N, C-alpha and C positions, 0 to 999 in steps of 0.2 A: 504494500500500500504506500503510495507516494505521499509525501508531506506537503500540505498546503503552504505556499509561499508566505501567506499572511501569518500562519501559525509559526513558521520558522522565524519570522521577523521578531515575534514576541520572545523567542528564546535566545536570540543573538545578543551577546554581551556588547554593550555600548560604551561602558566605562572600564577603566582598569580594574575596578572592583567586581565587575561582572553583572551590573544591574541592567536588565533588559529593557527595551522600549516599552513593552507591556507593563512591566513593574513600575516604571517611571510614570506612565500615564495613569495607572491604577492609583498610585499614591497622590498624584497631583490633580486628579479630577475633583477633589474635594476643596472647596473654597477655604475652609478653616486651615487645612494643611498648607495651602498657598500663603495664607496670612502668617502662619508660623514661620515659613521661610522668609517672608518679607521682613519680619521682626528680627529674625536671627541674622540676616545679612547686614543689618544695621548695627548689630550689637558687637562690641569688642571683646566681651567676656561672657562666660556662661550666664544665662538668665534664669530667674526663678519662675516656676510655674505660675505663681500668683500674678506676677507682673505681666507675663505672657498672656494669661487668661484675660486680664483687664484690658490690655491693648487689643487683643483679637475681638473681644466683646465690643469695644469702642468702635472698631471698624465695622463689625457686623451690624450693630444697631445705629451706626452713623451718629454717634454722640461723643462728646469729649470724654476722656478717661475719667475725669473726676465726677462725671455725671452718670457713669455706668452703675446701675442698681446692683445690689448684692445678688438678687435673683438672676440677672443677666450674666453676671460674672460667674456665679456658681454653675449655671448651665454650661457655659463654655469650659470652665475649669474641669468639670466632671468628664465631658466628652474628650477633652484633650488628654487628661490623665488616663482614662480607661481605654480609649480607642485610638485616637490619632497619633499621639506621641509613641506609644508602643509599636504601631504599624510603621511609622517613620524610622524608629530605632531599628526595627527588624530589617528594614531595607538599607540600614547604615546611612540614612540621609541626615539623621541627627544623632547625637549622643544624648540619651535620656537616662538619668539616674532617678528611678522612682522613689528611692529611699530619701534622697536629699531634695528632690523636686527641681534639680538643675538640668537645664537643657543647653546644649551648645552645638554649633554647626560642625559638620565634618567636611572632608574634601569634596564629597558628593554634593553637598549643599550648593556650592558655587557652580558645579557642573550642570545643575538643573536649569540655570538661567536661560539656556538656549531653547528650552521647551516652554517657556513662560511668556513669550511675547504676546501681549494683549492687543487685539484689534478692536477699538471701540466701535460700537454699532453704527455710528454716523461716519466713520472713516472708510474710505475706499481701500481695500487691501493693496499693498504695494505691488504685488505680482500682477494684479489687474491693471493698475496704473501704468506699469512698464509695458505690458502687452498693448494697451491702448496707445501709448506713446510710440511704440514701434510701428503699429499699424498706421498711425497718422504720418510718421516720418517716411514710411515706405510709399504711401500715397503721394506725399509731397515730392519725393524723389522722382516718382513716375511722372508726375505732372511737369516737373522741371525738365526732365530728360525728353519728354514728349513735346516740349515747347508750347504748352497750353497757356493761353492768356488767362489771368494776369501774372502767372508764375514766371513767364519768360521776361518780365520787366526787370527783374534783378538778376545779377550774374550768379552762376552756379555756386561760386565760392561763398556768396552771401547766404544762400540757403543752407549750405553745408555748415557754415559758422552758426547759423540760427539753431540748427538741429543739435550741434555739438554743445552749444551753450545751454539749451533746454535740458539735455541729458545731464550735463554737469550740475546745473542748479537743482534738478530733480534728485539726483543722487546725494547732493549735499543736504537737502532738506530731509531726505529719507534717513541719512545717518544721524542728523540732529534728533529727529523724532524717535528713532530706534534707541538711541542712548538714553533718552528720557523715559522710555517704556520698559527698561530693564527692572527686574525685581530688585528691590533694595535701594534703587537710586532715588526714589521719591519718598516723601514723608509718609504717604499713604500708599497702599498697593495700587498698581496701575489700573486695575479693574474698577476701583472706587473713584480714582481721580477723573475718569472720563464719563461717569454715569450722570 
């Protein structure tokens, strides 16, 4: 019986530690776990479960940390302690000491950033933007080479310069936005910053 390529992809090790793509997405499909990673990426030392729970509750309920109710905090604290942190520790994404309640990032924590690019609902995904830009550039080149009016009014080098500048500016804007969309680079998780 041959193995389905999609299944094989889930068992292929992606990092030095052997975490598969399927395991990565299984862990990261939960918003609370992504919030944990956001918090840990900004911390310079191990964090206490209570502090983590307060911040995650703050993000979830969209309220300042000092206004998080004890019920909200307890709800988040309990699921972090019983479910999310043990699952993340099992995958070696975080180090979690249940006795002391301390959590700290591992080498894998930083590796997961590439899987966490957030595309806000109102934003055109970049791959579609570049595909559109390529299609428009190709049509423009065809019109210029065909001598179609009004595209024949400017020299070919002017059109080539316009296309090159458009691509360069687009790539620069893309890099700027991508850097601002990385987990841990903003005060709040990227998925909250753009809602």
